[in-house]
N, C-alpha and C positions, 0 to 999 in steps of 0.2 A: 653167126648168130648175134654178136653185139654190134657189127656195120649194120645189120637188117632192123635192129631195136632202134638205134640212131637217126637211119632213114625214115624211120618211122615217126621217131619224135620231129625232126627236119620238118617232114610233111604236115605232120599236125600244128607245129608252129607256125609253117605257111599260112597253110587252112584258117587259123585263130587267127591270122591279121586282119579279117576282114571283120573279125569283133572287137579288134585291139580297145578301141574304145570305149568297150563295155567292160575291161577292166576292174576297173572299181566296184559297177556292180557284183562282180564274180566274187570279188572278197570280203565282200558286206555277205559275213555270215547270217546273219540273221534272216537274209534273203531264202535261205534254205530249211528255216525252221519247217516244220510237218510238212515239207514240201520233198525233201530230198537227205539221206545219209551221207555222208561225205565220207572218205577215204583221203589221208592228206600221206605223201609218199615226202621224206625230205631226207635231202644230199649234202653234203659238199663238195662230193667228187664222184660225178657222174657215173666212170667208168667203177666203180665200188663196185664187188660181188653181191654186196647183199642188196644195193639197190637194183641191179641188174636180175638180182635173182627174184625181187618182189617184180619188175612192171611185169619178169615172167609169170608168176603166180596168177595174174591178171588180166595179163593179155588176150589170152582167148575165150573169156567167159562173160563178153558185155551182154546177152540176154539175160544171165544171172542177176548179173548187175543191176541193166535194168528193171530186172524184175523188184529188188530189190531197192530200188530208187535210190542207188547210187550215184553222186560226183564223185570226181577223183580230180585233188591238188597235185602238180606234182614239183618239188622246189627241190632247186640246186642253188645253192647260196642265197642270194636276194632274187631272184628271179622264179614266176612261177608258170606251170601250162593248168589250165584248167578244161577240164574235159568233161560233158555233159554226155553220157552215154545215147539217151533220150533223144535229145535236142541239138545235135552236133553244129547247128547254127548257131552258138552259143558258147560253143568253146572259143578260148580268147588264152592268151600272155599277160605279163604284165612283171613289174616291179613289185616284191613284196612290201605289203603296211597293214597299217592296221590291227583287226582283230585275228587274220592270219597268222600274222608275226608275232603276236602275243604266243596264241598258241603253242610255237613250235619250241623245243628246247635247243639254244644256238650253242649248246657246248656240244650236244652229240653231233657224230658226223652220220647219221642215219636215225631213222624215225619213221616210225607209223603210227596215226593219229585215228582212231574210230570215233567218229561223231555221229550220235543218233539223231531221230527225227525231230525230237525235243531241244536239240543246240547241248546237251551234254555232252562232255566227253566219255568215252565206252572202254574206249583201250588206249594205252598209249605205251608202245614197247622201242627197244631199240634192235630188234631183230625179227628177221625176216617172217611176216602175218602170214600162212598156208590159205591160200583158197578155201580147204576144207576149214580152218578155224573160222579162217572171217565171217562165212556163212554159217556155220552151228552158232557162232556167238549172234549175228543177226536176227536167226530163228530162234532163238531160246527169249527173245526180247517179245514183252509181253503186246506189244502195238503191231509186230511182224505176224507172231502167231494170232492176233483178231486178223490182220491182212487175210493171213493163210486161210485162215474159217471163212471168211468172206467171199472168198476165189473158189471156194471147194463150194459153198453154198448157191453160187452164181453158175455153178458149173452141172 
């Protein structure tokens, strides 16, 4: 299981090198405001059970993440990988700096942060966030409820 995840991340990193020059753009969290919800998963040790468990929680739910307008930042030490599930050409990697570097807790070995469409931190914790809890949290937010109502009315 771990070798498959590591292979997946290596492939993402290689694919993402195309957009490497855009890493400054990806770390500008302001560009996500009103466009994307942000999930940040940070670790100091990529083989940690918590980090691997968190990645397992979100690995097979891309359509649900797209529906909820999520992008993902995985941070290992000072390096980040940015994944835009809706537009994979924007995926990239780079060195951590700027607002993204300020928002993570450097004293913690593992951390999960949820940032809402308005740019505010909605959840910050040091244990695994299950996909059910993540989606329930987002689906209870006023903007998400509005999105769901609009989608239902369009059907």
